[in-house]
C-alpha positions in Angstrom: 0.0 0.0 0.0 2.9 2.3 0.9 4.8 2.1 -2.5 1.5 2.6 -4.4 0.7 5.8 -2.6 4.3 7.1 -3.1 4.0 6.3 -6.8 0.7 8.1 -7.0 2.2 11.2 -5.5 5.1 11.1 -7.8 2.8 10.8 -10.8 0.7 13.8 -9.6 3.9 15.8 -9.2 5.1 15.0 -12.7 1.7 15.8 -14.1 1.6 19.2 -12.3 5.1 20.0 -13.6 4.1 19.0 -17.1 1.0 21.1 -16.9 3.1 24.1 -15.6 5.5 23.8 -18.5 2.6 23.6 -21.0 1.0 26.8 -19.7 3.4 29.4 -21.0 2.4 33.0 -20.6 0.9 34.2 -23.8 1.7 37.8 -23.0 5.5 37.4 -22.4 6.0 41.0 -23.6 3.8 42.4 -20.9 5.6 45.2 -19.2 3.9 44.9 -15.9 4.2 42.0 -13.5 4.7 43.8 -10.2 1.8 45.0 -8.2 2.2 47.2 -5.1 -0.8 48.4 -3.1 -3.1 47.4 -6.0 -1.2 49.8 -8.3 0.3 48.6 -11.6 3.8 49.7 -12.4 4.5 50.4 -16.1 7.9 51.0 -17.7 8.6 54.2 -19.5 8.4 52.9 -23.1 5.0 51.3 -22.5 3.5 54.4 -20.9 4.8 56.5 -23.8 3.3 54.2 -26.3 0.1 54.0 -24.3 -0.3 57.8 -24.2 0.6 58.4 -27.8 -1.2 55.7 -29.7 -4.3 54.7 -27.7 -6.1 58.1 -27.4 -5.9 58.4 -31.2 -8.4 55.5 -31.7 -12.0 56.6 -32.1 -13.3 53.6 -30.2 -11.1 52.2 -27.4 -11.6 48.8 -25.9 -9.4 46.5 -23.8 -8.9 44.3 -27.0 -7.4 47.3 -28.8 -5.1 48.1 -25.9 -4.0 44.5 -25.7 -3.2 44.5 -29.4 -1.4 47.8 -29.5 0.9 47.5 -26.4 1.0 43.7 -26.1 -0.4 43.1 -22.7 -3.1 40.8 -21.4 -6.7 41.8 -20.8 -6.5 42.7 -17.1 -3.6 45.0 -17.7 -5.4 46.5 -20.7 -8.4 47.4 -18.5 -6.1 48.9 -15.9 -4.4 50.9 -18.7 -7.8 52.3 -19.7 -8.6 53.3 -16.1 -5.2 55.1 -15.9 -5.9 57.0 -19.1 -9.4 57.9 -17.9 -8.1 59.1 -14.5 -5.7 61.6 -16.3 -8.5 62.8 -18.6 -6.9 61.4 -21.8 -9.8 59.3 -22.7 -13.5 59.3 -21.7 -15.7 56.4 -20.8 -18.9 56.4 -22.8 -22.0 54.4 -22.1 -23.8 53.4 -25.3 -27.4 54.7 -25.4 -28.6 54.4 -28.9 -31.9 56.0 -29.9 -34.7 53.6 -29.8 -33.2 51.6 -26.9 -35.2 53.2 -24.1 -37.2 56.2 -22.9 -34.9 57.2 -20.0 -31.3 57.2 -19.0 -29.3 57.9 -15.8 -26.7 60.6 -15.4 -24.4 59.8 -12.5 -23.4 62.3 -9.8 -20.6 64.9 -10.7 -21.3 64.5 -14.4 -23.2 66.4 -17.1 -25.0 64.3 -19.7 -24.8 65.2 -23.3 -28.1 64.5 -25.2 -28.2 64.4 -29.0 -31.2 64.3 -31.3 -30.5 62.2 -34.4 -26.8 62.7 -33.9 -27.0 66.5 -33.4 -26.4 68.1 -30.1 -29.7 68.9 -28.3 -29.1 69.7 -24.7 -27.1 68.9 -21.5 -28.6 67.2 -18.5 -27.7 67.3 -14.8 -27.3 64.1 -12.6 -30.4 62.1 -12.2 -33.0 60.5 -14.5 -33.2 61.9 -18.0 -36.3 61.4 -20.1 -35.7 60.6 -23.7 -37.7 60.2 -26.9 -37.3 56.7 -28.2 -35.7 56.5 -31.6 -35.1 60.3 -31.5 -32.8 61.3 -28.6 -30.1 59.6 -26.5 -27.4 60.3 -24.0 -24.2 60.3 -26.1 -21.7 60.9 -23.4 -20.8 62.4 -20.0 -18.7 65.4 -19.0 -17.1 64.7 -15.6 -17.1 67.6 -13.2 -14.7 66.3 -10.6 -11.3 68.0 -10.1 -8.6 66.2 -12.1 -4.9 66.3 -11.6 -2.3 65.9 -14.4 1.4 65.4 -13.6 3.8 66.4 -16.4 7.5 65.7 -16.4 9.5 67.9 -18.7 13.2 67.5 -19.4 14.9 70.8 -20.3 18.3 72.6 -20.2 19.2 75.6 -18.1 21.3 78.6 -19.2 24.4 77.1 -17.6 24.0 73.9 -19.7 22.6 71.7 -16.9 19.8 69.2 -17.9 17.0 69.0 -15.4 13.6 67.2 -15.1 10.9 69.5 -13.9 7.6 68.0 -12.7 4.5 70.2 -12.9 1.2 69.3 -11.4 -1.9 70.9 -12.9 -5.4 70.7 -11.3 -8.3 71.4 -13.6 -12.0 70.8 -14.0 -14.8 71.1 -16.6 -16.9 74.2 -16.5 -20.6 73.1 -16.2 -21.8 76.1 -18.3 -19.4 75.1 -21.1 -20.1 71.4 -21.1 -20.6 71.6 -24.9 -17.1 72.9 -25.5 -15.6 70.4 -23.1 -17.2 67.5 -24.8 -17.1 68.5 -28.5 -14.2 70.9 -29.0 -11.4 69.0 -27.3 -10.6 65.3 -27.7 -7.8 65.1 -25.1 -7.6 67.9 -22.5 -4.6 66.1 -20.9 -2.7 66.1 -24.2 -3.5 69.8 -24.7 -2.3 70.7 -21.2 0.9 68.7 -21.7 1.7 70.7 -24.8 1.3 74.0 -23.1 3.3 73.0 -20.1 6.1 71.8 -22.3 6.0 75.1 -24.2 6.2 77.3 -21.1 8.9 75.3 -19.3 11.1 74.9 -22.3 10.9 78.6 -23.1 11.5 79.8 -19.5 14.1 77.4 -18.0 16.8 77.9 -20.8 16.9 81.6 -19.9 17.8 80.9 -16.2 20.8 79.4 -14.5 20.2 76.3 -12.3 20.1 78.3 -9.1 17.7 80.8 -10.6 15.4 77.9 -11.7 15.1 76.8 -8.0 14.5 80.4 -6.9 12.0 81.3 -9.6 10.0 78.1 -9.7 7.0 80.0 -8.3 7.2 82.4 -11.2 7.4 79.5 -13.7 4.3 78.0 -12.1 2.4 81.3 -12.4 3.4 81.6 -16.1 2.2 78.0 -16.7 -1.1 78.7 -15.0 -1.7 82.0 -16.9 -0.9 80.3 -20.2 -3.3 77.4 -19.5 -6.1 79.7 -18.3 -5.9 81.6 -21.6 -5.9 78.5 -23.6 -8.2 76.1 -21.8 -11.0 78.4 -20.9 -12.2 78.5 -24.5 -12.3 74.7 -24.5 -14.6 74.6 -21.4 -12.0 73.8 -18.7 -11.1 75.8 -15.6 -7.5 75.7 -14.5 -7.5 75.7 -10.7 -3.7 75.7 -10.0 -0.4 74.8 -11.5 2.5 73.8 -9.2 6.2 73.0 -9.9 6.4 70.1 -7.4 9.9 68.9 -8.2 13.1 70.0 -9.9 15.6 67.2 -10.4 19.0 68.0 -11.9 21.5 65.4 -13.1 22.9 63.2 -10.3 26.5 64.5 -10.8 25.4 68.1 -10.6 23.4 67.4 -7.5 26.5 65.8 -5.8 28.6 68.8 -6.9 26.1 71.2 -5.4 26.1 69.3 -2.1 29.9 69.3 -2.0 30.0 73.0 -2.7 27.5 73.7 0.1 29.4 71.4 2.5 32.7 73.2 1.7 31.1 76.6 2.3 29.8 75.5 5.6 33.2 74.1 6.6 34.8 77.4 5.7 32.3 79.3 7.8 32.9 76.9 10.7 36.7 77.3 10.4 36.3 81.1 10.5 34.1 80.9 13.5 36.6 78.6 15.3 39.5 80.9 14.5 37.5 83.9 15.8 36.7 82.0 19.0 40.4 81.2 19.5 41.4 84.8 18.9 38.9 86.0 21.5 40.2 83.4 23.9 43.8 84.5 23.4 42.9 88.1 23.8 41.0 87.4 27.0 43.8 85.3 28.4 46.3 88.1 27.6 44.1 90.6 29.3 43.7 88.4 32.3 47.4 87.8 32.5 48.2 91.5 32.3 45.6 92.2 35.0 47.0 89.5 37.2 50.6 90.8 36.8 49.4 94.3 37.5 47.8 93.2 40.7 50.8 91.0 41.6 53.1 94.1 41.1 50.9 96.1 43.3 51.1 93.4 46.0 54.9 93.2 45.7 55.1 97.0 46.0 53.0 97.0 49.0 55.0 94.2 50.5 58.2 96.0 50.0 56.7 99.2 51.4 55.7 97.3 54.5 59.2 95.8 54.8 60.8 99.2 54.5 58.5 100.6 57.1 59.3 97.8 59.4 63.0 98.1 58.9 62.8 101.8 59.5 60.9 101.3 62.7 63.3 98.6 63.8 66.3 100.8 63.1 64.9 103.7 65.0 63.9 101.6 68.0 67.4 99.9 68.1 69.4 103.1 67.8 67.4 104.9 70.4 67.8 102.2 73.0 71.5 101.4 72.4 74.4 103.9 72.6 77.3 103.9 70.2 75.6 102.0 67.4 74.7 103.9 64.2 71.9 103.2 61.9 74.4 101.8 59.4 75.4 99.1 61.9 71.8 98.2 62.5 71.1 97.9 58.7 74.0 95.5 58.4 72.7 93.4 61.2 69.2 93.3 59.7 70.5 92.5 56.2 72.6 89.6 57.6 69.6 88.3 59.6 67.4 88.5 56.4 70.1 86.7 54.4 70.2 83.8 56.8 66.4 83.7 57.0 66.3 83.4 53.2 68.8 80.5 53.3 66.6 78.9 55.9 63.5 79.2 53.8 65.3 77.8 50.8 66.4 74.8 52.8 62.9 74.1 54.1 60.9 74.7 50.9 63.4 73.3 48.3 63.4 69.6 47.4 67.1 69.5 48.1 67.6 70.3 51.8 71.5 70.6 51.6 72.9 74.1 51.1 76.7 74.8 51.0 77.7 78.0 52.7 81.1 79.3 54.0 81.8 77.7 57.4 84.8 79.6 58.7 84.2 82.1 61.5 85.2 85.0 59.3 82.6 84.1 56.7 79.9 86.1 58.5 82.0 89.3 58.2 82.7 88.6 54.6 79.0 88.1 53.9 78.2 91.4 55.6 80.9 93.2 53.7 79.7 91.8 50.4 76.1 92.8 51.2 77.1 96.4 52.2 79.3 96.8 49.1 76.5 95.8 46.9 74.3 98.5 48.3 76.9 101.2 47.8 76.6 103.3 44.6 79.3 102.7 41.9 82.2 105.1 41.8 82.4 107.2 38.7 
């Protein structure tokens, strides 16, 4: 029983593999296989072909789209929905005369009624009464706001190629539904042409930096041009925005490096200025400290002199036969030995060599007094 079950599973696997090999995709040239968030991603060549060839056909069906751009039926229907969302094509519900006495115009649409193929009137949303075999709803004019994104490649005055993306919001004017339905086949194509014309006549007169600075002016020029052109066709231009300016990648990197270098230079200048201020402040602080130290030394010496003076006066008054000169010698010798004592106690080396013979004291006193005498001329 076991081997038979195993054999049966192997046979099913081979059959499945054979079936998979036999089911080759008919639309191998289909440009779209990836779906993200229920959105179909088309490559540039297919979109260009779709926008140029399909709107030229009088009657557009998924079969025509499949044949023209070589995609399967589901992708063809999504292509039609994409063209309809941008206003390049219009979905029409067949309502032939003689097929009924009423029709329905959906919300946010204006119905176009013809009598024996000639324009008769427009109808607002709701139920429309028709004369069988005489009148019929030929088509609809959508009143919702539509947005068209146009990407234009152009060159600036300093020979830099950029891609400018312009977003145009427009809607049909209800009072001019006749013009919107009959006078213009593809409003999106017309808007594309005017956007290309304005951008390619404005950008080449500006440098790259000016294009970024004057993008609002370019958007205003596009809007004014479209208002003058599209109002006669029954469309109202609500706004035109330059949403993106994308220079070449190498130019963008060069601009970033230039900006970084400029900021580094400013940072170096600020750092040098800070160091300069610090040095000045340190010098001022050092000068002030030396000034105060000098004042302290002067006061210290003044106090020493006053003390010596007082000591000399007190000693000479109380002792007969000793002059002030003798007292000064005694005080200087005492200070000399006090200094040697301080050096011995505060220095790391506590051994000081001094003359040790009994006459050394007199020699020291003689040397001190001789140093205080003014030089002979």
